[in-house]
BALOBA-1460 file (C-alpha; in Angstrom, 3 decimals):
// residues 85
<rec num="1" residu="m" x="67.602" y="197.845" z="165.716"/>
<rec num="2" residu="a" x="65.986" y="201.233" z="166.177"/>
<rec num="3" residu="t" x="66.146" y="203.868" z="163.462"/>
<rec num="4" residu="k" x="65.106" y="206.782" z="165.647"/>
<rec num="5" residu="p" x="66.756" y="207.743" z="168.925"/>
<rec num="6" residu="y" x="64.290" y="208.141" z="171.743"/>
<rec num="7" residu="a" x="64.349" y="211.081" z="174.056"/>
<rec num="8" residu="s" x="61.017" y="212.406" z="175.155"/>
<rec num="9" residu="g" x="59.244" y="214.870" z="177.340"/>
<rec num="10" residu="g" x="56.664" y="214.262" z="179.999"/>
<rec num="11" residu="a" x="53.641" y="214.430" z="177.700"/>
<rec num="12" residu="y" x="54.959" y="211.534" z="175.594"/>
<rec num="13" residu="i" x="55.844" y="209.498" z="178.692"/>
<rec num="14" residu="n" x="52.364" y="210.164" z="180.064"/>
<rec num="15" residu="k" x="50.707" y="209.176" z="176.789"/>
<rec num="16" residu="m" x="52.710" y="206.001" z="176.221"/>
<rec num="17" residu="s" x="52.934" y="204.662" z="179.780"/>
<rec num="18" residu="n" x="51.311" y="204.691" z="183.182"/>
<rec num="19" residu="h" x="54.319" y="206.192" z="184.990"/>
<rec num="20" residu="c" x="52.758" y="209.631" z="185.481"/>
<rec num="21" residu="g" x="49.618" y="208.514" z="187.303"/>
<rec num="22" residu="d" x="50.262" y="209.834" z="190.826"/>
<rec num="23" residu="c" x="53.079" y="212.208" z="189.943"/>
<rec num="24" residu="a" x="52.884" y="215.726" z="191.355"/>
<rec num="25" residu="y" x="54.271" y="217.211" z="188.133"/>
<rec num="26" residu="d" x="52.219" y="218.264" z="185.112"/>
<rec num="27" residu="p" x="53.753" y="216.620" z="182.018"/>
<rec num="28" residu="k" x="52.453" y="219.398" z="179.756"/>
<rec num="29" residu="k" x="54.232" y="222.199" z="181.639"/>
<rec num="30" residu="r" x="57.787" y="223.345" z="180.963"/>
<rec num="31" residu="i" x="57.993" y="226.118" z="183.549"/>
<rec num="32" residu="g" x="56.687" y="226.439" z="187.103"/>
<rec num="33" residu="d" x="56.856" y="224.578" z="190.396"/>
<rec num="34" residu="d" x="54.663" y="221.777" z="189.064"/>
<rec num="35" residu="a" x="56.379" y="221.565" z="185.637"/>
<rec num="36" residu="c" x="57.550" y="218.098" z="184.637"/>
<rec num="37" residu="p" x="61.347" y="217.800" z="184.792"/>
<rec num="38" residu="f" x="61.285" y="215.391" z="181.849"/>
<rec num="39" residu="t" x="59.554" y="217.981" z="179.656"/>
<rec num="40" residu="a" x="62.037" y="220.744" z="180.421"/>
<rec num="41" residu="g" x="64.905" y="218.251" z="180.277"/>
<rec num="42" residu="y" x="63.815" y="217.115" z="176.823"/>
<rec num="43" residu="w" x="63.952" y="220.648" z="175.416"/>
<rec num="44" residu="n" x="67.294" y="221.212" z="177.109"/>
<rec num="45" residu="f" x="68.577" y="218.028" z="175.421"/>
<rec num="46" residu="v" x="67.290" y="219.122" z="172.003"/>
<rec num="47" residu="h" x="68.904" y="222.536" z="172.450"/>
<rec num="48" residu="r" x="72.223" y="221.057" z="173.590"/>
<rec num="49" residu="h" x="72.382" y="218.658" z="170.615"/>
<rec num="50" residu="r" x="70.757" y="220.935" z="168.067"/>
<rec num="51" residu="d" x="73.549" y="220.699" z="165.462"/>
<rec num="52" residu="r" x="73.386" y="216.928" z="165.290"/>
<rec num="53" residu="l" x="69.587" y="216.643" z="165.525"/>
<rec num="54" residu="e" x="68.787" y="219.143" z="162.783"/>
<rec num="55" residu="r" x="70.985" y="217.273" z="160.284"/>
<rec num="56" residu="n" x="68.949" y="214.078" z="160.706"/>
<rec num="57" residu="n" x="65.643" y="213.785" z="158.827"/>
<rec num="58" residu="r" x="64.098" y="211.774" z="161.670"/>
<rec num="59" residu="t" x="64.925" y="214.319" z="164.394"/>
<rec num="60" residu="r" x="64.794" y="217.623" z="162.502"/>
<rec num="61" residu="r" x="61.173" y="218.188" z="163.533"/>
<rec num="62" residu="s" x="62.125" y="218.369" z="167.222"/>
<rec num="63" residu="v" x="64.518" y="221.220" z="166.493"/>
<rec num="64" residu="s" x="61.956" y="223.154" z="164.459"/>
<rec num="65" residu="t" x="59.380" y="222.658" z="167.228"/>
<rec num="66" residu="m" x="61.894" y="223.894" z="169.799"/>
<rec num="67" residu="d" x="62.486" y="227.016" z="167.705"/>
<rec num="68" residu="r" x="58.801" y="227.912" z="168.092"/>
<rec num="69" residu="l" x="58.755" y="227.697" z="171.908"/>
<rec num="70" residu="s" x="58.088" y="231.128" z="173.360"/>
<rec num="71" residu="d" x="59.550" y="230.201" z="176.752"/>
<rec num="72" residu="l" x="62.695" y="228.400" z="175.608"/>
<rec num="73" residu="e" x="65.105" y="230.803" z="177.332"/>
<rec num="74" residu="a" x="63.271" y="230.351" z="180.644"/>
<rec num="75" residu="v" x="63.316" y="226.560" z="180.225"/>
<rec num="76" residu="l" x="67.056" y="226.537" z="179.520"/>
<rec num="77" residu="e" x="67.780" y="228.824" z="182.462"/>
<rec num="78" residu="r" x="65.784" y="226.636" z="184.830"/>
<rec num="79" residu="e" x="67.477" y="223.478" z="183.596"/>
<rec num="80" residu="k" x="70.900" y="225.046" z="184.061"/>
<rec num="81" residu="h" x="70.224" y="225.177" z="187.800"/>
<rec num="82" residu="r" x="68.362" y="221.860" z="188.237"/>
<rec num="83" residu="t" x="69.928" y="219.594" z="190.831"/>
<rec num="84" residu="t" x="67.104" y="217.086" z="191.409"/>
<rec num="85" residu="f" x="64.434" y="215.309" z="189.392"/>
């Protein structure tokens, strides 16, 4: 049984697996034509579930990290219009 829910961005997927090898997207980017959809999607998920995540000691850090993102509004706007991954 897991004690921490797993949702992650591209950088974590890249670090923990070999799935990003030939991918055209940059897992460290949130914005831009070559930004990883998993990275932007992760921050969109954290924003959407903020109330629940910030009440949990194991996931609170993700919310506080999100609050420090300077481009969060741009990330959320881009994700609102995403139709493909």
